[in-house]
N, C-alpha and C positions, 0 to 999 in steps of 0.2 A: 585326726589321721592327715599327716601334712604331705602335698601334692608336689614333687620338686618339677623343674621347668621341664626337664623329659617327659616325666608321668601327664603332664599336662598336653605336651606334643603329640604323644603316642594316643589319648584318649581323642585327643582334637583329629588325629588321622585316621585313627578307629570309626570315628562319628562320617567323617568326610567318607570314606570307601564305603559305608552303610549306606551314607545316602546316593553316591553314585551309583550303588545297586538298584537303587530303588527306581532313581530316574531310569535307569537301561530298564530294567525289567517292566517298567510302567510304557516305554518308547514302543516296547518290541511287539506291546500288544495291541498299539493305535490303530486303528484303522487307515487305510488309507487317505482319507477325505481329513481326516483330524490332524496326520501327521504333515499332509501338503498346508492346513491352516494353519501349524504351527508353524511351516516355514515361510510363508506368507505374513504370516505378522513378524519374524524374524527382522523381514526387509520392512516393512510400515512402522516397525519400532525403532529401526535403525533412523539415527538424525540426519546422517549424510553417508553415501554411498555413490560409488560410482558404478558405471554402465558404457557399454559401448555393444556395436551389432553393425547386421548388414540386414536388407532389403531388396528382394529379389521379384520383379513380375515375369510369369513367364507365357509366353503366351503359346495361341493353340497348336502353334506349328514347332514348337519345345524351344523356339528360342527365348534368349531372356530379351525383353522388352524395355528392360530400366533396373538400375542396380545401385543400391544407395548404399552409403556406410555413414553410422554416427558414433560421436563419443562425447557423454558429457556427463553430468553428474547431478543428484538430488539432495538438497540442503534443507534444512527447515522443517523435515520429517513432509516431504511432497513436493518443494520447489525445483522444478527438473527445467535444466537447461542443455540443449542439446546442438550440437553442432553436425553439420551436414555435410558428405561428400560424396561426388558422384561417383561413381564407376563405370558408367555408361560411355561407350564409345563415341554414342551421339552428344555428348553433355555441351551444353552453352556453357563458352568460359568467361563469356562477358556477363555473365549474371551469378551473384550468388547460390549458391544452391539452398533449396528450402522444399522443406517436404511436411503433408498435414498427419502424415503416420505419425502417432502417439506409443512409445516402446512399451507403457506401461497400462496400455488401455486394454489390452491382450489379457492381464494379469484382473481387471477388472470385471472382465466379462467370467474367466476362469471361476472366480468366485462368485456366481449370479445364481449359486447352489444347485443350477441344473447340470451340470456338466459330469461326466462319468470319469472317476480319478482312479486310479489303480495301481498299485506297486508292481515295479518291472523288474528284471533283474538285470546287473549291474556287475563289471569287470574289476571296480575301484574299491578300495576296502572303505576309504572312508567317505562312501558316500553314498547317497540313495537317490534312486530314480524312479519319477512317476512317470505315465503314458495319462494323456487327460485329453477326453475328446468332447469339445462343447456341443452343446443341445442344439440342432440344424438351427433351430429360429433363431437362438440368441448369434449364431454366427453370420447369420443371414445380415438381421439386423445391424452385428456390428459393421461388416462391410458397407452395407447400404447407408449407413450413418458415416463411413470415411469418405465414400465418394461425393456424399451429398456435400461435404465439406470441402472437396477439390472443387468442387463445381463453385462454390460460394467463393472459394479462394481468388477464383478465375474473373468474379464479378468483380473482385477487389483491387486485382492486377490494373493500375494507372498505366504500366508501360504499354500492356496491350492495347485499355480502351482506347489510348490518347493517339494511336496511329491510324485508326478509322472507328469511331464511335458507334455509330451506327451499323454500321457491318458486325465487328463485335458484338452488338446486341443481342440482333439480330442470330446470331450464331450461340452464343450463349442461351438464348431463349430455345432454339431447337435441341440443343444441348439437354436442356433439361426435360424437355419433353419424352427425347430419345432415352433417359435415362431412368425415368419413372415407368416407360414402358419395358426396358429391358429388368428392371427390378422386379416387376411384376411375376416375372417367371425365373427372377433365380434360383437356382438352387445352390446351399453353401456347405461346406464340410472343411470343420476344423480340426485337424490332431496336433498334438503338444506332448513335447517331452519337457521335463524339470526336473532338474539336478542340484541337489542339496547336500551341504556337508553335514553328515549323519551324527557330529557333536552339535556342532550350533545351531545346526537347522537353516542355515543361514543361505540362501540359493546361491548355483555356480551359474547356472545356465540354462533358460528359456527358448527351447527350439518352436519353431509354427511351423505345419503346411496347411495350405487353404485352398483349398479347388472350389471354383468356380465354374457354373453351368447355365448357361441363359443362349436365347434365340433372340437373333436381329435379325430382320427382312428375310424369313425364313429361314435362315443360315442357322445351325448352331456352334456354341462355339466352347471351350474350354481352357481356364487359364488357370493359373498357380499361380501363389503367392509362397516365397518362404524366406522366413526370415530367423535371425538368430541372436539373443542378446545376453550378453556377458556382463556378472554382478561382480563389484569389488568392494569387499565391505572396509569402513574407513578403520585406519588403525586407533590405538586409544590415545593417540595424541591428535586425532581429526583428519590427520593426512589421510588420501587414498593412494595406495600404493599402484 
């Protein structure tokens, strides 16, 4: 029996239709944890992609104490290059903006296998949305590590230390003691939303709301950090839109 070009194409098309149907049937039965894992793998499996977002710190009074924006890209399956911009009114214009916040650090915490991941309803047809709650112990460890990194960065700040080395050393030492006292009673909750393309599973956005509750000098404080990271897939040519 001879196959014409058209018959071959028809068979190929039929096979692709069956394959697509099997894939759709499989993904529709995926648990939220497995579906999220697919989406996270779509990101980590990309050789390069772009990302941008904002991080805001809201103090106990409900005021924005600090707000930063960032934009950059990941190349070579993990090399992160980010540029920061301060959106705060009190930003020091004479110094370049830097931050110890790592946009992908939150994703690592989510993948700790202790997070509660659920499907969430959405209004965008080609998009799947997940709600994610970090384990409180993991959320606290993440924040504690970041705060210690920020304090460690101050110790390496030559501009700060050169102004008054002795006084700076004393201030940093006291800050370390205060930080550890605060961390001992710190309570942290982190809730997130993850949006992904329903067809490719490549993520579109990760939103975070982290609430910190602690006591200092007998007074209770409640602060909040809100962040959003937008992901941009690279085109076939390797460029990022």
